[in-house]
C-alpha positions in Angstrom: -8.0 7.4 1.9 -9.8 10.6 1.3 -7.9 13.8 2.2 -10.4 14.4 5.0 -11.3 12.5 8.1 -12.0 8.7 7.5 -13.6 6.7 10.1 -12.4 3.1 10.2 -14.6 1.7 13.0 -18.1 2.4 11.7 -20.6 -0.3 12.5 -20.9 -2.8 9.6 -24.0 -5.0 8.9 -23.3 -8.6 9.6 -23.2 -10.4 6.3 -22.3 -14.1 5.7 -18.9 -14.5 4.1 -17.6 -17.5 2.2 -14.1 -18.4 3.4 -11.4 -17.9 0.8 -8.5 -20.3 1.1 -5.1 -18.6 1.2 -3.1 -18.8 -2.1 0.1 -17.8 -0.5 2.9 -19.9 -1.8 5.7 -18.5 0.2 6.4 -18.1 3.9 5.2 -14.9 5.5 7.7 -12.9 7.5 7.6 -12.5 11.2 7.4 -8.7 11.8 10.4 -7.3 13.7 9.6 -5.3 16.8 12.2 -2.6 17.5 12.5 -0.9 20.9 9.9 1.6 19.8 7.3 -1.2 19.7 6.4 -0.4 16.1 6.5 -3.1 13.4 9.6 -2.9 11.2 10.5 -4.1 7.8 13.8 -4.0 5.9 14.1 -3.3 2.2 17.2 -4.7 0.5 19.1 -2.8 -2.2 18.5 -4.1 -5.7 19.3 -3.1 -9.3 16.4 -1.4 -11.2 13.9 -3.6 -13.0 10.6 -3.2 -14.9 7.3 -3.8 -13.1 4.7 -5.9 -14.8 2.1 -6.5 -12.1 2.9 -10.1 -11.4 5.9 -9.7 -9.1 7.9 -12.4 -10.9 11.2 -10.5 -11.1 14.1 -12.2 -9.2 14.6 -9.2 -7.0 11.4 -10.0 -5.1 12.9 -13.3 -4.0 15.3 -11.4 -1.7 12.5 -10.6 0.8 9.7 -12.6 2.5 6.1 -11.5 2.5 4.9 -9.2 5.3 1.2 -9.7 6.3 -1.4 -7.0 6.9 -3.9 -7.1 9.8 -7.7 -7.2 9.2 -9.1 -4.3 11.2 -12.7 -5.6 11.4 -12.9 -9.1 12.9 -16.2 -9.8 11.1 -14.9 -8.4 7.8 -14.2 -10.2 4.6 -11.9 -13.2 5.3 -9.2 -12.2 2.8 -5.4 -12.2 3.2 -3.2 -9.3 2.3 0.6 -9.0 2.2 3.4 -6.9 0.8 7.0 -6.7 -0.1 9.4 -3.7 -0.6 12.9 -3.3 -2.1 14.8 -0.2 -3.2 17.4 1.0 -5.7 19.6 4.0 -6.2 16.7 5.7 -8.2 13.5 4.7 -6.3 11.6 2.3 -4.1 9.4 -0.7 -5.2 6.3 -2.2 -3.6 4.5 -5.4 -4.4 1.1 -5.8 -2.7 -1.1 -8.9 -2.9 -4.5 -9.9 -1.7 -7.1 -12.7 -2.0 -10.5 -11.6 -3.1 -13.8 -12.9 -4.5 -15.1 -9.9 -6.5 -13.4 -7.0 -8.3 -15.2 -4.1 -6.8 -13.8 -1.2 -8.9 -15.4 1.0 -11.6 -13.3 4.2 -11.7 -11.6 4.5 -15.1 -9.4 7.6 -14.4 -6.5 8.5 -12.2 -6.8 11.0 -9.3 -10.3 9.9 -8.5 -11.6 9.0 -5.0 -10.2 5.5 -5.2 -10.6 4.8 -1.5 -14.4 4.3 -2.1 -13.7 1.0 -3.9 -11.2 -1.8 -3.7 -7.7 -0.3 -3.3 -4.2 -0.9 -1.9 -2.5 2.1 -0.2 1.0 3.0 0.8 2.0 5.9 3.0 5.7 7.0 3.2 6.8 9.5 5.9 10.4 10.1 5.0 11.5 12.6 7.7 10.0 12.7 11.2 11.0 16.3 11.6 8.2 17.4 9.3 4.5 16.4 9.4 4.4 15.8 5.6 4.1 12.4 4.0 3.4 10.7 0.6 0.2 8.8 0.0 -0.3 6.4 -2.9 -3.5 4.4 -3.8 -3.9 1.9 -6.6 -7.0 0.1 -7.8 -7.3 -3.4 -9.4 -7.9 -1.5 -12.7 -4.5 0.1 -12.4 -5.9 3.6 -11.6 -3.7 5.6 -9.2 -3.9 8.5 -6.7 -0.5 9.9 -5.7 -0.7 12.8 -3.3 1.5 14.7 -0.9 -0.1 15.2 2.5 0.8 18.1 4.9 -0.8 17.1 8.3 -0.8 19.7 11.0 -2.4 18.4 14.2 -5.0 16.4 12.2 -5.7 19.1 9.7 -4.6 17.7 6.3 -5.3 17.9 2.6 -3.8 16.1 -0.4 -1.8 17.9 -3.1 -1.3 16.4 -6.6 2.2 16.2 -8.1 3.2 19.0 -10.5 4.8 18.2 -13.8 3.9 14.6 -13.3 5.8 13.3 -16.3 9.0 11.8 -17.7 11.3 10.7 -14.8 8.7 11.8 -12.2 6.1 9.3 -13.3 5.3 6.3 -11.1 5.7 3.0 -12.9 2.7 0.7 -12.0 0.9 -2.5 -13.1 -1.7 -4.8 -11.7 -2.8 -8.4 -12.3 -5.8 -10.5 -11.4 -6.0 -14.2 -10.7 -9.0 -16.4 -11.1 -11.0 -14.1 -13.4 -10.8 -11.2 -15.8 -9.6 -7.7 -14.9 -13.1 -6.3 -15.2 -15.4 -4.4 -12.9 -17.7 -6.8 -11.0 -15.8 -9.9 -12.1 -15.6 -13.0 -9.9 -11.8 -13.4 -9.1 -9.6 -15.1 -6.6 -7.3 -12.2 -5.9 -5.3 -9.3 -7.3 -1.8 -7.8 -7.1 -0.2 -4.4 -7.6 3.5 -3.7 -8.4 4.7 -0.2 -8.5 7.9 2.0 -8.4 8.2 5.4 -6.9 11.1 7.4 -8.4 12.7 9.6 -5.7 12.1 12.5 -8.1 8.4 12.3 -7.5 8.9 12.4 -3.7 10.7 15.8 -3.8 10.9 18.0 -1.9 10.5 15.5 0.9 13.6 15.2 3.0 15.9 12.3 4.0 16.1 11.0 0.4 17.5 9.2 -1.5 17.9 6.6 1.2 21.1 4.6 1.7 21.9 1.6 3.8 21.0 2.5 7.4 18.4 5.1 6.5 15.0 4.8 8.3 11.6 6.1 7.1 8.2 5.5 8.5 5.7 3.4 6.6 2.2 2.1 6.6 0.4 -0.1 4.1 -3.4 -0.4 3.9 -6.1 -2.2 2.0 -9.9 -1.4 1.4 -12.4 -3.9 0.0 -16.1 -3.4 -0.7 -17.4 -6.7 -1.8 -21.2 -7.0 -1.5 -21.4 -3.4 -0.2 -19.5 -4.3 3.0 -16.3 -2.4 3.7 -13.3 -4.2 5.2 -10.0 -2.6 6.0 -6.5 -3.9 6.6 -3.4 -2.2 8.0 0.2 -3.1 8.7 1.1 -0.8 11.6 -2.1 -0.6 13.7 -3.8 2.9 13.7 -7.0 4.2 15.2 -9.9 5.8 13.4 -7.9 7.4 10.7 -5.3 6.0 8.3 -3.6 9.4 8.6 -2.4 8.8 12.2 1.2 9.0 10.9 2.8 9.0 14.3 1.7 5.3 14.5 3.3 4.3 11.2 5.8 1.4 11.3 9.6 1.6 10.5 11.0 1.1 7.0 14.7 0.3 7.2 17.0 0.4 4.2 19.5 -2.4 4.1 22.4 -3.6 1.9 22.3 -6.0 -1.0 
């Protein structure tokens, strides 16, 4: 989302949508509800592996899919889900969604990706400090990694410095049912990415170990036919930056 206020409940024109059958081939996890009432997901500890955008590495078989919630009932009827695992050097995410059109044109990183099709992950590693990490990735494998200080709703994104070598995020995307081209007719797309803990510094409470708890949210934006639809994992209000409402990310054992 943009490092400024983003309204998620703007009135949207009613457009006819063609139902897209789910292509999910695995069971979707039931979300745990801790005493806090927030959704919770547990990431198992794995050995490091290379991402290729397909999510076919054996480590992903350790966790079920977790679904996202469509925020607009009359929005595009697409499914969205994610998985997460972690290692001693960083944390991995796999996000997957059905789709009908690849609505993405931006050909560079650090652009305003939230204005086109995008997956987003927010990590709040330490609840003592109102600072969290935001990551956006487009179907064309463009990225926007930023650190967000958020003081009573006043926030702005800061780009990583010396973003190179062991601080680089490893990322890849794949598309099903069509080419990875702007405007292409497709059946869905997937993003797989790895955040090294080095890029998250100086955030606190890392690296995580079994028993560590962070706060997390996962979002999606889709703009097919000029109509915006949004998804979230932990329900938030008007802004994706309501970090107090993020869910719980628990770090488990192997």
